[in-house]
C-alpha positions as semicolon CSV with decimal commas, in nm:
position;residue;x (nm);y (nm);z (nm)
1;M;-0,067;-0,321;2,920
2;S;-0,177;-0,056;2,675
3;T;0,061;0,177;2,504
4;S;-0,055;0,488;2,712
5;Q;0,047;0,289;3,015
6;R;0,396;0,208;2,919
7;T;0,687;0,388;3,101
8;P;0,866;0,571;2,811
9;R;1,236;0,465;2,763
10;P;1,482;0,723;2,740
11;L;1,630;0,793;2,386
12;R;1,972;0,675;2,344
13;P;2,127;0,946;2,134
14;M;2,371;0,834;1,851
15;T;2,737;0,961;1,811
16;P;2,823;1,131;1,501
17;E;3,036;0,823;1,398
18;Q;2,717;0,611;1,473
19;I;2,508;0,820;1,244
20;E;2,757;0,798;0,963
21;S;2,801;0,435;0,996
22;A;2,438;0,374;0,981
23;A;2,393;0,607;0,670
24;H;2,656;0,412;0,500
25;S;2,501;0,091;0,591
26;D;2,169;0,186;0,433
27;P;2,185;0,091;0,054
28;D;1,875;0,295;-0,007
29;N;1,985;0,624;0,152
30;R;2,371;0,656;0,113
31;P;2,506;1,006;0,169
32;L;2,582;1,218;-0,102
33;T;2,935;1,227;-0,205
34;P;3,149;1,536;-0,314
35;A;3,117;1,410;-0,670
36;D;2,739;1,421;-0,626
37;F;2,753;1,772;-0,512
38;A;2,972;1,868;-0,795
39;R;2,723;1,757;-1,061
40;M;2,419;1,909;-0,889
41;K;2,279;2,241;-0,991
42;R;2,219;2,486;-0,711
43;T;1,898;2,672;-0,803
44;P;1,784;2,952;-0,598
45;Q;1,447;2,878;-0,461
46;V;1,241;3,174;-0,555
47;K;0,959;3,085;-0,287
48;I;1,226;3,100;-0,008
49;I;1,350;3,430;-0,129
50;R;1,029;3,591;-0,176
51;R;0,928;3,478;0,178
52;A;1,247;3,585;0,332
53;L;1,160;3,923;0,183
54;G;0,805;3,922;0,332
55;L;0,645;3,961;-0,021
56;S;0,338;3,841;-0,168
57;Q;0,364;3,686;-0,516
58;D;0,230;4,004;-0,683
59;E;0,462;4,217;-0,466
60;F;0,762;4,019;-0,568
61;A;0,661;3,990;-0,945
62;A;0,596;4,357;-0,961
63;R;0,916;4,478;-0,771
64;Y;1,153;4,258;-0,975
65;H;0,965;4,272;-1,305
66;I;0,885;3,901;-1,330
67;P;0,563;3,784;-1,496
68;I;0,332;3,667;-1,217
69;G;0,255;3,349;-1,417
70;T;0,619;3,267;-1,454
71;L;0,676;3,319;-1,080
72;R;0,370;3,087;-0,990
73;D;0,502;2,836;-1,238
74;W;0,856;2,845;-1,062
75;E;0,703;2,815;-0,719
76;Q;0,485;2,541;-0,805
77;G;0,727;2,355;-0,976
78;R;0,572;2,373;-1,333
79;A;0,882;2,526;-1,470
80;T;1,241;2,590;-1,366
81;P;1,419;2,911;-1,418
82;D;1,665;2,903;-1,712
83;Q;2,026;3,002;-1,661
84;A;1,966;3,398;-1,686
85;A;1,674;3,378;-1,465
86;R;1,877;3,178;-1,203
87;A;2,144;3,432;-1,220
88;Y;1,892;3,714;-1,150
89;L;1,744;3,532;-0,868
90;T;2,089;3,491;-0,703
91;V;2,143;3,864;-0,728
92;I;1,794;3,929;-0,588
93;A;1,867;3,697;-0,289
94;R;2,223;3,851;-0,234
95;D;2,129;4,208;-0,240
96;P;1,744;4,247;-0,298
97;E;1,748;4,633;-0,223
98;A;1,991;4,705;-0,484
99;V;1,807;4,530;-0,737
100;H;1,489;4,708;-0,650
101;K;1,664;5,047;-0,649
102;A;1,805;4,968;-1,003
103;L;1,466;4,870;-1,128
104;D;1,279;5,142;-0,961
105;L;1,459;5,452;-1,108
106;P;1,223;5,688;-1,289
107;R;1,237;5,667;-1,651
108;R;1,383;5,972;-1,849
109;K;1,152;6,131;-2,102
110;T;1,305;6,117;-2,448
111;G;1,257;6,349;-2,730
């Protein structure tokens, strides 16, 4: 009998307990522990932020005064944002309009 003629078997869903047990029994794929999470750094993902705002790379870079090359390097994994940039991305993610408004103020003429 060919595979296209077989009667599909119904899936047997696993309970949460069975899922947890299966994960713990796999030595190559153990769940992360609270200690693992504590030592991991949470880096805002600039591509996700940019896409959530519906902006192109050029628009995002211009709006938030980030060099386009830097933005592309972050998004393509060639570089990672330093601590100050991560903080800035976090602020953009939490209140993008406030950041845009703060950066978009007209400059005063001096002299």
